C-alpha positions as CSV (number, residue, x, y, z in Angstrom):
1,M,-10.3,5.5,-44.1
2,M,-11.9,8.8,-43.3
3,K,-10.7,12.3,-44.1
4,D,-10.2,15.1,-41.5
5,S,-11.0,18.8,-41.9
6,N,-7.6,19.2,-43.8
7,N,-8.5,16.4,-46.2
8,R,-5.9,14.1,-44.6
9,D,-6.5,10.3,-44.2
10,V,-7.4,9.4,-40.7
11,K,-7.6,5.8,-39.5
12,V,-10.6,5.0,-37.3
13,T,-9.6,2.7,-34.5
14,D,-12.6,3.1,-32.1
15,S,-14.6,-0.1,-32.2
16,P,-17.6,-0.6,-29.9
17,T,-15.8,-3.4,-27.9
18,E,-12.4,-1.7,-27.4
19,P,-13.3,1.1,-24.9
20,A,-15.1,-1.3,-22.5
21,G,-12.2,-3.6,-22.5
22,N,-9.7,-0.7,-21.9
23,L,-11.9,0.6,-19.1
24,R,-12.0,-2.8,-17.4
25,D,-8.2,-3.1,-17.7
26,I,-7.8,0.4,-16.2
27,S,-10.2,-0.4,-13.4
28,V,-8.5,-3.6,-12.5
29,K,-5.1,-1.9,-12.6
30,A,-6.4,0.9,-10.4
31,W,-7.9,-1.5,-7.8
32,S,-4.7,-3.6,-7.8
33,Q,-2.7,-0.5,-7.1
34,K,-5.0,0.6,-4.3
35,L,-4.7,-2.9,-2.8
36,L,-0.9,-2.8,-3.0
37,V,-0.8,0.7,-1.4
38,A,-3.1,-0.6,1.4
39,L,-0.9,-3.7,2.0
40,L,2.2,-1.5,2.1
41,C,0.6,0.8,4.6
42,V,-0.3,-2.1,6.8
43,A,3.2,-3.5,6.5
44,S,4.7,-0.2,7.3
45,F,2.5,0.4,10.3
46,Y,3.3,-3.1,11.7
47,G,7.0,-2.6,11.1
48,G,7.0,0.7,12.9
49,W,5.0,-0.7,15.8
50,K,7.5,-3.6,16.2
51,S,10.4,-1.2,16.0
52,Y,8.9,1.0,18.7
53,E,8.3,-2.1,20.9
54,S,11.9,-3.2,20.4
55,N,13.3,0.3,21.2
56,M,11.2,0.4,24.4
57,A,12.5,-3.0,25.4
58,N,16.1,-2.0,24.8
59,Q,15.6,1.2,26.9
60,C,14.2,-1.0,29.7
61,F,17.1,-3.3,29.6
62,A,19.6,-0.4,29.5
63,S,18.0,1.0,32.6
64,G,18.5,-2.4,34.4
65,G,14.9,-3.5,34.2
66,Q,13.2,-6.5,32.8
67,I,10.1,-6.9,30.6
68,V,6.9,-8.2,32.2
69,E,4.2,-9.1,29.8
70,G,0.7,-8.0,30.6
71,E,-2.5,-8.9,28.8
72,K,-2.0,-6.4,26.0
73,T,1.0,-4.5,27.1
74,L,4.7,-4.9,27.9
75,L,5.7,-3.4,31.2
76,C,9.2,-2.5,32.3
77,E,9.9,-3.6,35.9
78,L,12.9,-1.9,37.4
79,S,14.7,-3.8,40.1
C-alpha cells in the first residue's frame, strides 16, 4: 500500500498489462457499436425505400393504373 498526500492508504491497481487490455476491450466495443449503427442505418434506409415503393404502387392502383416493371424502375401505366 502507498500513502497519499493526506497520509491515507491508497491501493495501487495499475499494472502494466491492465490498461492495454482495457483499451482493447474499449476499442472492440466502439467498433462493434459503429458496425451496429451502420447496419441499422442500412436497414432503415432499405425499409424506407420499400415503404416508399409500396406507397407509390398503392397510389397507382388507386388511380386505376397498373405497375409496369422497367429495368431499374417501376412505372405506373394508366389505362
